[in-house]
Every structure is written in C-alpha cells, then in structure tokens.
C-alpha positions in Angstrom: 0.0 0.0 0.0 1.4 3.4 -0.9 0.3 6.9 -0.1 1.5 10.3 -1.3 2.9 12.5 1.5 3.3 16.3 1.4 6.3 18.2 2.8 6.4 17.6 6.6 5.5 21.2 7.6 3.1 22.2 4.8 1.2 25.3 6.1 -2.3 23.9 5.2 -2.2 20.7 7.1 -2.0 22.0 10.7 -5.1 21.2 12.8 -6.2 23.3 15.8 -7.6 21.7 19.0 -11.0 23.2 18.3 -11.1 21.7 14.8 -10.2 18.3 16.3 -13.0 18.5 18.8 -15.5 19.3 15.9 -14.2 16.4 13.9 -14.6 14.1 16.9 -18.1 15.2 17.6 -19.1 14.5 13.9 -17.4 11.1 14.2 -19.2 10.3 17.4 -22.5 11.0 15.6 -21.4 8.8 12.8 -20.6 5.9 15.1 -24.0 6.3 16.8 -25.7 6.6 13.3 -27.2 9.9 14.2 -28.1 12.6 11.6 -25.3 14.8 10.5 -22.6 12.3 11.5 -19.5 12.0 9.4 -16.6 9.5 9.5 -13.3 11.1 10.4 -10.9 11.0 7.5 -7.6 12.9 7.8 -4.6 12.6 5.5 -1.1 14.0 6.1 -2.6 16.1 8.9 -0.3 17.9 11.4 -1.7 16.8 14.8 1.4 17.4 16.9 0.8 18.1 20.6 -3.0 17.9 20.3 -5.2 16.4 23.1 -7.0 13.2 22.0 -7.4 11.9 25.5 -10.6 9.8 25.9 -11.7 10.4 22.3 -13.3 7.5 20.3 -12.1 7.3 16.7 -13.2 3.7 16.0 -13.2 3.0 12.2 -11.6 6.4 11.5 -8.9 7.1 8.9 -5.7 8.9 9.8 -3.3 8.3 6.9 0.3 9.5 7.2 -0.6 11.8 10.0 1.8 13.4 12.5 0.8 12.7 16.1 4.3 13.6 17.6 4.0 14.7 21.3 0.2 14.3 21.3 -1.8 13.2 24.3 -3.7 10.1 23.4 -4.3 8.6 26.9 -7.3 6.3 26.8 -8.2 7.2 23.2 -9.9 4.5 21.1 -8.8 3.6 17.5 -10.4 0.2 17.0 -10.3 -1.0 13.4 -8.9 2.4 12.4 -6.7 3.0 9.3 -3.6 4.7 10.6 -1.1 3.7 7.9 2.3 5.5 8.0 1.6 7.7 11.0 4.2 9.2 13.4 3.5 8.8 17.2 7.1 9.6 18.3 7.2 10.9 21.9 3.4 10.7 22.2 1.6 9.5 25.3 -0.6 6.6 24.3 -1.0 5.0 27.7 -4.2 3.0 28.0 -5.1 3.7 24.3 -6.9 1.1 22.2 -5.7 0.1 18.7 -7.3 -3.3 18.4 -7.3 -4.6 14.8 -6.1 -1.3 13.5 -4.0 -0.9 10.4 -0.7 0.6 11.7 1.7 -0.5 9.0 4.8 1.6 8.7 3.9 3.5 11.9 6.5 4.9 14.3 6.3 5.0 18.1 9.9 6.0 19.1 10.2 7.2 22.6 6.4 6.9 23.1 4.6 6.0 26.3 2.6 2.8 25.5 2.0 1.7 29.0 -1.0 -0.7 29.1 -1.8 0.2 25.4 -4.1 -2.3 23.6 -2.8 -3.5 20.2 -4.3 -7.0 20.0 -4.7 -8.1 16.4 -3.2 -4.9 14.9 -1.2 -4.9 11.7 2.2 -3.4 12.4 4.1 -4.7 9.4 6.3 -2.8 7.0 4.7 -0.1 4.9 5.7 2.1 2.0 5.0 5.8 2.3 5.5 8.1 -0.6 7.1 11.3 0.5 7.3 14.6 -1.5 10.7 13.5 -2.9 10.8 9.6 -2.9 9.2 6.5 -1.5 10.5 4.9 1.7 9.9 1.5 3.1 9.7 1.3 6.8 8.7 -1.1 9.5 6.8 -0.2 12.7 9.3 1.3 15.2 9.1 1.3 19.0 12.7 2.4 19.6 13.2 3.6 23.1 9.4 3.3 23.9 7.9 2.2 27.1 5.5 -0.8 26.6 5.0 -2.0 30.1 1.8 -4.0 30.3 1.0 -3.4 26.7 -1.0 -6.0 24.8 0.4 -7.0 21.4 -1.0 -10.5 21.3 -1.5 -11.8 17.8 -0.1 -8.7 16.2 1.8 -8.7 12.9 5.2 -7.3 13.9 7.5 -8.9 11.3 10.7 -6.7 11.1 9.5 -4.3 13.8 12.2 -2.3 15.7 12.0 -2.6 19.6 15.6 -1.4 20.1 16.2 0.1 23.6 12.5 -0.3 24.4 11.1 -1.5 27.8 8.7 -4.4 27.6 8.0 -5.4 31.2 4.9 -7.6 31.5 4.1 -7.0 27.8 1.9 -9.6 26.1 3.4 -10.8 22.8 1.6 -14.1 22.8 1.1 -15.4 19.3 2.6 -12.3 17.7 4.6 -12.6 14.5 8.0 -11.3 15.6 10.1 -12.7 12.8 13.2 -10.6 12.1 12.2 -8.1 14.8 15.0 -6.3 16.6 15.1 -6.1 20.4 18.7 -4.9 20.6 19.4 -3.2 23.9 15.7 -3.7 25.0 14.4 -4.9 28.4 12.0 -7.8 28.5 11.0 -8.9 32.0 8.1 -11.2 32.4 7.0 -10.5 28.8 4.7 -13.2 27.4 6.0 -15.0 24.3 3.7 -18.1 24.3 3.1 -19.0 20.6 5.1 -16.1 19.3 7.1 -16.5 16.0 10.7 -15.5 16.9 12.6 -16.8 13.9 15.7 -14.6 13.3 14.5 -12.1 15.9 17.6 -10.2 17.3 17.7 -10.1 21.1 21.5 -9.6 21.4 22.2 -6.9 24.0 18.7 -7.3 25.5 17.9 -7.8 29.1 15.8 -11.1 29.2 14.6 -12.0 32.6 11.7 -13.5 34.6 9.2 -15.6 32.7 10.6 -14.3 29.4 14.0 -16.1 29.9 12.1 -19.4 30.3 10.2 -19.1 27.0 10.9 -21.8 24.4 10.1 -19.2 21.7 13.7 -17.9 22.2 15.3 -21.0 20.8 15.0 -19.7 17.2 16.0 -16.2 18.1 19.5 -14.6 18.4 20.3 -13.9 22.0 23.3 -12.9 24.2 25.2 -15.7 25.9 25.4 -15.6 29.7 29.1 -15.3 30.6 29.9 -16.9 33.9 33.2 -15.3 34.9 34.1 -14.2 38.4 36.8 -14.5 41.0 40.1 -15.8 39.9 39.0 -16.2 36.2 37.9 -12.6 36.0 41.0 -11.3 37.8 43.2 -13.3 35.3 41.3 -11.9 32.3 41.7 -8.4 33.6 45.4 -9.0 34.3 46.1 -10.2 30.8 44.1 -7.3 29.3 46.2 -4.9 31.3 49.3 -6.5 30.0 47.9 -6.2 26.5 47.2 -2.5 26.9 50.6 -1.8 28.5 52.5 -3.6 25.8 50.6 -2.1 22.9 49.2 -5.5 22.0 52.5 -7.4 22.0 51.7 -9.4 25.2 48.7 -10.5 27.1 45.2 -10.8 25.6 42.5 -8.2 24.9 39.2 -8.7 26.6 36.3 -9.4 24.2 33.0 -9.7 25.9 31.0 -8.8 22.8 27.5 -10.2 22.9 27.9 -11.5 26.4 25.5 -11.1 29.3 27.4 -9.5 32.2 24.4 -8.2 34.1 25.3 -7.0 37.6 29.0 -7.6 37.3 31.4 -5.4 39.4 34.2 -4.0 37.3 34.7 -0.8 39.4 38.2 0.6 38.9 39.1 -2.0 36.3 41.2 -1.3 33.2 39.0 -2.0 30.2 40.7 0.4 27.8 40.0 -0.6 24.2 38.0 -3.7 25.4 35.4 -5.0 23.0 31.9 -4.9 24.7 29.8 -4.5 21.6 26.2 -5.7 22.3 27.2 -6.7 25.8 24.5 -6.7 28.5 25.9 -4.7 31.4 22.5 -4.0 33.1 23.1 -2.9 36.7 26.8 -3.4 36.3 29.1 -1.5 38.7 31.6 0.5 36.6 32.5 3.2 39.0 35.9 4.7 38.0 36.4 2.1 35.3 38.8 2.9 32.6 36.8 2.5 29.4 38.9 4.8 27.1 38.6 3.6 23.5 36.4 0.8 24.5 33.8 -0.5 22.0 30.4 -0.3 23.7 28.4 0.0 20.5 24.8 -1.2 21.1 25.6 -2.3 24.6 22.9 -2.4 27.2 23.9 -0.2 30.2 20.4 0.1 31.8 20.8 1.1 35.5 24.6 0.7 35.2 26.7 2.8 37.6 29.3 4.7 35.5 30.1 7.2 38.1 33.6 8.7 37.3 34.2 6.3 34.5 36.7 7.3 31.7 34.8 7.1 28.4 37.2 9.3 26.3 37.4 7.9 22.8 34.8 5.2 23.6 32.2 4.1 21.0 28.7 4.3 22.6 26.7 4.5 19.4 23.4 2.7 19.9 24.1 2.0 23.6 21.1 2.0 26.0 21.9 4.2 29.0 18.4 4.4 30.5 18.5 5.1 34.2 22.3 4.8 34.2 24.3 6.8 36.8 26.7 8.9 34.7 27.8 11.7 37.1 31.5 12.6 36.8 32.2 10.6 33.6 35.0 11.7 31.4 34.2 12.1 27.7 35.7 13.7 24.6 39.0 13.3 22.8 41.5 10.7 24.0 44.9 12.3 24.3 47.5 11.0 21.9 44.9 9.5 19.5 42.5 10.6 16.9 39.6 9.1 18.9 36.8 11.0 20.6 33.7 9.6 22.4 31.0 8.6 19.9 27.3 8.4 20.8 27.2 11.3 23.1 23.5 11.9 22.6 22.6 8.8 24.6 25.0 9.9 27.4 23.5 13.4 27.4 20.0 12.0 27.8 21.1 9.9 30.7 22.7 13.0 32.3 19.6 15.1 31.7 17.4 12.4 33.2 19.5 12.2 36.4 
C-alpha cells in the first residue's frame, strides 16, 4: 500500500484543537448513526501536541498523520486505518488500537503503558514522500511498553531497540526478524510467538521471558559466567595487552555476552570489546573504558560514576536510568579518537 505524502510542515495541514473537537463530535454521531454524522478522514494532517485523551475514533482514517508529542491517553482507535503515522514521543498510555492498520507507523520514545494493540497490523509499509518513497517497518525504539497487549499482532521486522517491555503480552505475535537490541524484556509473554531470526542480542531477558521456548530460534546474548580468579586473570592479561601495545597478554572481548550485575569498578578495560554486551546494573565506578567499543551495549541502570569514556564508542548504547555523574568524555589524548554516541549519554545526564 502506498500513499503520497506532502512536505512535513506544509502550512495547510495543521489542525487546531477546536477543529479536532468538531471532527470528533461528527465522528461520534457517525458511530451512533445519528443525523449529521461524518466519518473522520484525515490525511497527512499535522496533529502534533493535540489532546486526543478519551476520544473515540473507532473505524476512522488517519493516513500518514503526524501525532508527535500528542496526548492520546485512553483514546480509542479500534479498526482504524492509521497507515504510515508518526507517534514519536506521544503519550498513548491506555489507548486502544485493536485490529487497527498501523503499517509503517513509528512510536519511538512513546509511552505505550497498558496500550491495547491486539490483532493490529504493524508490518512494514511504503510511504511516498514529496521526494521519494521509503519502506519502513513499525518502530518502537526507546518506547515504554510495560503492560501493553500486542497479542496476535503482525510485527515482522519491527524495531524494539532500547524499548522497555516489562509484562508486555506478545503471545502469538509474528516477531520474525524483529529487533530487540538493547531492549528490556522482563516477564514478557511469548507463548506461541514466532521469533525466527528475531535479534535479542544486547537485550535484558529475565523472569518468565527467559524461560520461554520461543527464544530457541532467536539470536540472544550468551550468559558469561566469569568471576573470582578467572575474572582477575582476564583483567590482568588485558592490562598486560594494553601496556605492551598489543604485543603481550590478551585483549578482553565480551561482545554479545550477558554480564548483568558484574562489578568491574576501577578495572582497566581500555580498548576492550563490549559490543552488544549486556551490562545492566553493572558496577563500573571509576572504570577505565577509554577507546572501549560499547556499540549497542545495554547499560540500563549501570553505575558509571567517574568512568573514563574518552574515545569510547557508545553508538546505539542504551543508558536508560544509568548513573553517569562525573564521567570523562571527549578526545582521547595521543589518539584521533573521541567519544562517539554522546547523545545517549547526554540524555542519561539530563534524566539524572
């Protein structure tokens, strides 16, 4: 399905709150089969920041509309056509989208707590922009989906990177090729879900979720059991590797490993490879992570107080609720390296 989309900020597509209320009243009369009723049909409308809370738009049509930052708490969109819409940063807590067409829709950074999506179509969709067509899957990057119901949803290729899905119902959902990199899934229900080629590397998988047989066909992080003397020896050899410029010892490579809760405070992990590692709740106070590769690592609730991250690669890392006070970032003296992925670090500092 394709739709033609205007320039994003065209002056004639902005809707005022009063106009939305009039459209809702006409739609309410339509649903109740009262005289003068009219089905709500909006295309490429700019609805940013509007208040939809409690409104009922069952069977309505909102094609390629912009809902960014809108308040949709408790709103109802059953069976609605909402193809190619943008809900980034919106509050959709308690909203209902049962059996809605949400192909190609984005929910990055949105609040989807207890939102109802059962039976909704959230597959890829092609939206025609004013310059060229773009194929996109439904995106939930960095969204909060605690208690949301996505049972039986079509979510093939969906992006849940860095999202929080605690107690989320994904029973019977089509999650083939979906990405959960850096996400948090605690007690999420996966009974009957299709997980072939789903990517959960770097994700926190705990509670009932970790026991699910659906994960057998997915790509997941491997739990690394290293502590005591074995950890001390690995750190000693890494330190030797750093001091000798790679001529002696052995570099640490914990890429894709689950190191949740590990205590590496004050350790020398300079230039260590920690790509896609799960370091949720890890203690990294004063840790030397200069030039370390932490790309797409999961650092949710990690303690990085005073850590040295100069020259480190943090692109795609999840730093939600991480303690980042006193961290060192920027250029690494004597090299051409500088900290990459500072946006995530700034967000963590702002949230503190």
